[in-house]
C-alpha positions, 0 to 999 in steps of 0.5 A: 500500500502506498503512503500516498493512498488517501484511505490509509491517511484517513484511517490514521487520522481517525485513531486519535479521535477514537481514543478521545471518544473512549476516555470521554465515556462514563464508567459503569457502576452498580447502584446498591440500594440500602439493605432496608429496601430488601426487607419484606414483612414475614407473616408467619415466623420461620419454623423447623417443622418442614426439616423435622418432617423430612428428616423423620421421613428419611429415617423411616425410609432407610429403616424400611429399605432394611426390610425388617421382619417379625418372626412367628414362633414355629408351629407343628401339625400332625397328619397321617399318610404314606412314604412311597417311592416311584421307580421309573424306567428310562431305558431306550425302549421307552421311546417306542410309540405304541400309545395313542391319545387324541389321534397322536402317537406317544412314546411310553414315557410321554404316556406315563408322565401326566398320569404320574403327575396326576397320581402325585397331586392326588396324594397331598398327605404322602411323602413321595420320592422319585428313582429313575433307572436304565442301566443304572439307578439314581435318586431323582428326588428324595421323600418330600411333601413338596409335590410342586417341586417333585412334578418339576423334577418329573418334567426334567427326566428324559431318555438317553441321559444314562447308560442304557439297559434295565437294572430292575434289581438296582432300581428296587435297591435304591428305592428301598434305601430311600425308605430307610426311616428308623423312626418308622420301623418296628424291628425289621418292618418298615411301616406305612411305605410302599414302592411303585415300579414301572418298566417295559423290559426285562432285567439285564443290567445292574449289580443286584438281581431282582429276586435279591431286592425282592427278598429285602422288600419282603423282610422289611414288609414293603409292598412293591406295586409293579406296572408293565408298560407297552403292548405285546408284539412289535412296536414302532421305534423312532429313528433319529439322525445325528441332529436328533431329528426323527427321520423314520421308524423301525419295529422292535419286539416287546420284551416285558418280563411279566413273570418277574413283575408278577413275582415281585408284586405277589411276594411283597403283598402288592399287585401287578398291573399291565398298562398297554394303553393310556386308559389302563395306565390311569386305571393302574395308578388309581387302583394302587391303594395300600392296605398297610397302616398309615404313619403320622407325620409332624410337618414343622414350619420352623420360622415364618417371617412377616415383612414389616417394611410396609408399615414404615414405607407409607408414613416415611413417604408421607412425611417427606412429601409433607415436609416438601409441601410445608417448605414451599407453602405460601402461607409461610409468608416467604416472598421472592423478588 
């Protein structure tokens, strides 16, 4: 830019003028009125009531969050019933679909499950246990009054979860072990107990022979009701692929050992039932009525806790809300400017 440029000279000339105008302006100031101008009359004297309500309410809420309880002394009720164990066969042959209901084919396990659940629900005063077996025998549920839980355990059983085979002797042995209750025994005899054994095959596995287990049941006076599942002759057996999908059927021959089941039942003073369809399964379980003497159970409720937090929660919330309302109430005479 040339020094002879008139615009540049004009800007230089305006600088002194701008400085003079800047210092000529007055300085900003904040005028503070006398403190008496801020005073407002208070209609009602200040109170600590809102703070008290809020503090007490918060304390009640804190105690309520701790969930206080009142413990009711234990009670004891007596009733009569039986101890019984259900021994259910889960061998591979139980997949045979020779049952039918509503036009739908069912395998043997699917057919007996709802019948067993109904049987359990009809015996509320009995302690019931569950033993499952195939090539070996296991306790699925010990003796219990909790029949809801027992039905849930029953829903969990499935075929193929253990070594295949039919260990009748071991199943009876495990069931007899679950019934060992010294307080309900007189000498060698077990009072008020029996076993229900359901199978569709012949004993071919296990450490204990069926006649050995039967002898123990006889010595202890425990009836063993036996139920034979499946139809005579051949039955359709599903074929599964590697993904567990049913791809077809083949025929298998029923190998139910009715003679052994009848011998077990007769020796122990019980009965044998043949369940070759859904109706006969239901009939078999309905006819299982033992003639042994019932035993008395003492059902104890050791502790019964009653929650008390509701008695603290409601007043705590009420006091907190009341304190908030009082602190902002217009009748306190507080005014804002």
